N, C-alpha and C positions, 0 to 999 in steps of 0.2 A: 504494500499500500504506499502510495506517495502523497505527501501533503505539502501544500504551499499556499500563499496568499493568491487570491484571484489574479490570474494573468501572469503570475511569476513562475518561472521554470522550476520543476521538481525532477531530480535525477535519482535513479536507482540502477542497480547492476544485477545481471543474470550471468551465471557461469555455465558454459557449455563444456562438457568434458567427455572424453572417450575412454572406453575400457577395451584393451586388447589392440584392435586395429585402428588405423587412422580414418578420418573423414576427409576425403579429398576435396569436397565442396559442400558447404552448407549455405543456406539462404534463410533470411528471416523476413517474413511478409507482414506488413502492417495493413490493416484494412483501409481501403480507398477512403472511406468516410472519416478516417482519423488522420488523413494527410494534413500536415500543418499543425497538428495537435500532439502527435506522438512521433518521435524520431528515435531511430535505433542506430547505434554505431558499434562495431562494423555491421553492416547489413548482409555481408557475405564473406566467405573466407574458407580456410582449411584448418583442420586440427590434426596434429601429429598423433601417432599411436600413444595412448596413455597420457595425452596432453589436455590442455584446456584453453579456452579463450573467454575473456571477460567482455560481456556486451553491456554497453551503457544504454539505458532507456530514459529519454527525457520527454516530459509531458509539459506543455504550456497551453493552458486553457482558462477561460473565464468561468467555466462551469465544471462540475464533476464529470469524470470520464471513467467508463468501465469498458474494456475491450480485450480482445485476445490477439496475440501475435502467434504466428505459425512458423515453426522451425522445421525445415526440410534438410536432409531426409528424415523420415520418421514420423512426420505429421505430429510433432510435439506442440502442444498448446501451452502458452504462457499467458496467464491472466494478468492484466495491468489495471489497477484501480487508483484513481486519483481523486482526492477530495480537497475541498477549499478549507483552509484554516479559518476559524472563527475569529 
């Protein structure tokens, strides 16, 4: 869960890791409706065998956001929730 003042950026991290073999190419898809509100970096890449990559998720919105990111391969769903600080 990410929180910030309305319109201020909130950031969180997701760690993708492999067990055993490498992942030669991964991609993270943000729903089109969230373009401009939810940004992911890196959005694609590779992960070495038994390695990891840290993905930063940034949300900037004037309203609360609840959405899902999809990580391929694997069709892994990551839930992103953003609330406004009172």
